C-alpha positions in Angstrom: 61.5 24.0 42.0 63.7 21.9 39.4 61.6 18.5 40.0 58.2 20.4 39.8 59.6 22.5 36.7 60.2 19.3 34.9 56.7 17.4 35.8 55.3 20.7 34.5 56.9 20.4 31.3 56.3 16.7 31.2 52.7 17.2 31.7 52.6 19.9 29.2 54.4 17.7 26.5 52.0 15.0 27.3 48.9 17.4 26.9 50.4 18.4 23.6 51.0 15.0 22.5 47.3 14.1 23.2 45.9 17.2 21.9 48.3 16.5 18.6 46.4 13.0 18.2 43.2 14.5 18.8 44.0 16.8 15.7 45.6 13.9 13.7 42.4 11.7 14.8 39.6 14.5 13.7 41.8 15.1 10.2 41.5 11.2 9.7 38.1 11.2 10.2 37.6 14.2 8.0 39.5 13.0 4.8 37.4 9.4 5.3 34.1 11.2 5.1 35.7 13.2 2.2 37.0 10.5 0.1 34.0 7.5 0.7 31.0 8.0 -1.4 28.0 8.7 0.1 26.4 5.6 -0.8 29.2 3.6 1.0 28.2 1.5 4.0 31.4 3.6 5.9 31.4 3.4 9.5 33.7 5.6 11.2 36.2 4.1 14.2 38.5 5.6 16.5 42.1 4.9 17.7 42.0 7.3 20.9 41.0 6.3 24.2 38.4 8.6 26.0 34.6 9.1 26.2 34.7 12.2 23.7 36.3 10.7 21.1 34.1 7.4 21.2 30.9 9.5 21.6 31.7 11.8 18.8 32.2 8.7 16.7 29.3 7.2 17.8 27.3 10.4 16.9 28.6 10.8 13.3 28.0 7.0 12.7 24.8 7.2 13.6 24.1 10.4 11.5 25.5 8.4 8.6 22.9 5.8 8.9 20.1 8.0 9.1 21.2 9.5 5.6 21.6 5.9 4.4 18.1 5.2 5.3 16.8 8.4 3.7 18.3 7.5 0.5 17.2 3.8 0.8 13.9 5.2 1.2 14.3 7.6 -1.7 15.1 5.1 -3.8 12.5 2.9 -2.8 10.0 5.4 -3.5 11.1 6.2 -7.0 10.4 2.3 -7.9 7.5 2.3 -6.2 6.6 5.6 -8.4 7.9 4.1 -11.7 6.1 0.8 -11.0 3.0 2.8 -10.0 3.4 4.7 -13.4 4.1 1.7 -15.4 0.6 -0.1 -14.4 -1.6 3.0 -14.3 -0.2 3.9 -17.6 -1.5 0.2 -19.1 -4.7 0.1 -16.9 -5.6 3.3 -18.3 -4.5 2.9 -21.7 -6.7 0.0 -22.3 -10.2 1.3 -21.7 -8.9 4.8 -23.7 -7.7 2.4 -26.7 -11.2 0.6 -26.8 -13.1 3.8 -26.7 -10.8 5.3 -29.7 -11.1 2.2 -31.5 -15.0 2.4 -31.3 -15.1 6.2 -32.2 -13.2 5.3 -35.4 -15.7 2.8 -36.1 -18.3 5.2 -35.5 -17.1 7.6 -38.3 -18.0 5.2 -40.9 -20.3 2.5 -39.6 -23.9 4.2 -39.1 -25.7 0.6 -38.8 -24.3 0.1 -35.3 -23.9 3.6 -34.3 -26.0 2.9 -31.2 -24.1 -0.3 -29.9 -20.5 1.5 -30.7 -21.4 4.2 -28.7 -22.6 1.7 -25.9 -19.4 0.2 -25.8 -17.4 3.7 -25.9 -19.5 4.6 -23.0 -18.6 1.6 -20.9 -14.9 2.1 -21.6 -15.1 5.6 -20.5 -16.8 4.8 -17.3 -14.3 1.8 -16.7 -11.6 4.8 -16.9 -13.4 6.9 -14.7 -13.7 3.9 -12.0 -10.0 3.5 -12.2 -9.1 7.2 -12.1 -11.6 7.4 -9.1 -9.8 4.2 -7.3 -6.3 5.7 -7.8 -7.6 9.2 -6.4 -9.0 7.8 -3.5 -6.2 5.3 -2.6 -3.8 8.5 -3.1 -5.7 10.2 -0.5 -5.8 7.3 2.1 -2.1 6.8 1.5 -1.8 10.4 2.4 -4.3 10.2 5.7 -5.9 13.3 3.9 -9.3 11.9 3.9 -10.2 11.8 7.5 -12.5 9.2 8.7 -14.7 10.0 11.1 -15.9 6.5 13.2 -19.0 6.0 15.0 -20.9 2.8 16.5 -22.3 1.9 12.6 -25.2 -0.7 11.8 -23.3 -3.5 9.6 -25.8 -5.0 7.9 -27.5 -2.3 6.2 -24.7 -1.0 3.9 -24.2 -4.4 2.8 -28.0 -4.9 1.8 -27.5 -1.6 -0.1 -24.4 -2.6 -1.9 -25.8 -5.8 -2.8 -28.6 -4.4 -4.7 -26.4 -2.0 -6.3 -24.5 -5.0 -8.0 -27.6 -6.7 -8.5 -27.2 -6.6 -12.2 -23.7 -7.6 -12.0 -24.4 -10.6 -9.8 -27.3 -11.6 -12.0 -25.4 -11.9 -15.1 -22.5 -13.4 -13.0 -24.9 -16.1 -11.9 -24.4 -15.4 -8.3 -27.0 -15.6 -5.6 -25.3 -14.5 -2.9 -25.9 -16.3 0.5 -26.1 -14.1 3.9 -25.7 -16.0 7.3 -26.1 -13.6 10.7 -27.7 -14.3 13.9 -29.3 -11.2 14.1 -29.9 -7.9 12.2 -29.1 -5.3 14.5 -25.1 -6.0 14.7 -23.2 -2.9 14.8 -19.4 -2.1 14.2 -17.0 0.6 14.9 -16.8 2.2 11.4 -17.1 5.1 9.2 -20.4 4.5 7.3 -19.6 5.5 3.9 -15.8 4.0 4.0 -17.7 0.7 5.3 -19.9 0.9 2.1 -16.8 1.4 0.0 -15.5 -1.5 1.8 -18.3 -4.0 1.0 -18.5 -2.9 -2.6 -15.0 -3.3 -3.4 -15.6 -7.1 -1.9 -18.3 -7.7 -4.1 -16.6 -6.5 -7.1 -13.6 -8.6 -6.4 -16.0 -11.9 -5.9 -17.3 -11.1 -8.9 -14.6 -10.5 -11.3 -12.6 -13.0 -10.1 -14.4 -15.7 -8.4 -16.5 -18.5 -10.0 -20.1 -18.3 -8.9 -20.6 -18.2 -5.4 -20.4 -15.6 -2.6 -21.4 -16.1 0.7 -21.5 -13.2 3.7 -21.4 -14.5 7.3 -21.3 -11.7 10.1 -21.3 -11.9 13.9 -20.3 -9.3 16.3 -17.5 -7.2 15.0 -16.6 -9.8 11.9 -17.7 -10.2 8.9 -16.4 -12.6 6.8 -17.0 -13.1 2.8 -16.1 -16.1 1.1 -16.4 -17.3 -3.0 -15.4 -20.1 -5.1 -12.5 -19.3 -7.4 -12.9 -19.2 -11.2 -10.4 -20.7 -13.5 -7.0 -19.5 -13.8 -4.2 -19.1 -11.0 -4.9 -18.8 -7.2 -4.5 -15.5 -5.4 -1.8 -15.4 -3.0 -3.4 -14.7 0.6 -0.1 -12.8 1.7 0.1 -10.1 -1.0 -3.8 -10.2 -1.9 -3.6 -6.5 -0.3 -1.0 -5.1 -2.3 -1.3 -2.5 -4.5 -1.6 -3.4 -8.2 -1.7 -7.3 -7.1 -3.1 -9.0 -10.0 -3.0 -13.2 -9.5 -2.9 -13.5 -13.4 0.2 -11.6 -15.0 -2.0 -10.9 -17.9 -3.8 -8.1 -16.2 -7.0 -9.2 -18.3 -9.8 -9.2 -15.7 -10.4 -5.6 -15.5 -9.6 -3.4 -12.5 -6.1 -1.6 -11.6 -5.2 -3.8 -8.5 -6.3 -1.2 -6.1 -9.4 -2.5 -5.0 -8.2 -4.6 -2.2 -5.3 -2.4 -1.3 -8.2 0.1 -0.6 -10.3 -2.1 1.6 -7.2 -2.8 3.9 -6.6 1.1 4.0 -9.7 1.6 5.0 -10.4 -0.9 7.6 -6.7 -0.2 9.4 -7.7 3.7 9.2 -11.1 2.5 10.8 -9.0 0.7 13.4 -9.8 -2.5 12.1 -7.8 -5.4 9.9 -8.6 -7.5 7.0 -7.0 -10.9 6.2 -7.4 -13.6 3.7 -7.0 -17.2 3.5 -7.5 -20.1 0.8 -9.6 -23.5 1.6 -9.0 -25.4 -1.1 -10.7 -23.5 -3.8 -12.7 -20.9 -1.7 -11.1 -17.6 -1.0 -12.4 -16.3 2.3 -11.4 -12.2 3.3 -12.2 -11.4 7.0 -12.9 -8.1 8.3 -12.2 -7.5 12.0 -13.6 -4.4 13.6 -12.4 -2.3 16.0 -14.4 -3.2 19.5 
């Protein structure tokens, strides 16, 4: 009996010691969590052997890492919001300031009333375009603009877009060149979104190009090529970033959202867009879902 009793007491003592070690380990983990700042790259460690403590430690560390990632995303979102507001406020303030200036001139200049009213109208139309682009881009990012795609004729929307921009193309001295094997080319797209993609690419070529615009089309792929104007060459790796401007002066008009909208529309239609520089020629390729 005595040996059995001694063994039982030893087993009980070992169990108590193990429970005490568990308690001390939990208290130590709690202390570290309480005293370490939330932004720390803390990772808990466990000194005890056994599967249970290690599993608990891994679970806590995983949750801490999730919290860190959420905080980083929140910080990135805050920085992006500040950057967005800075860019948009700049681009909205410019046409508004111009319109207000000409309105002030109108108060004391009757002879040029029609000229000034025309300038005010253009400035307000520019502002309306900026707000429209921002609204569309926001809806695309939030996936609140459902795009119902189908097999769509690729060239008629392009002809319509070129006709719409005819006055601007003529004023810029651009005679578009179209190259395609046949007129009955089709792509998987949303018709109105496809038109918007074409319009944004044509507008970009007019605003930043150097006098040429060529569009080639084949099954599932369209390429827009234009020579570059004077000034810094764009970076193809960042061309579709929102608010990207090749010139830091931001003096070429637009909010820097046109090509970002092109990328979002293409991706949400299942396709992709890419850009490359070949000497002084910028080529933007649209590849549609097969």
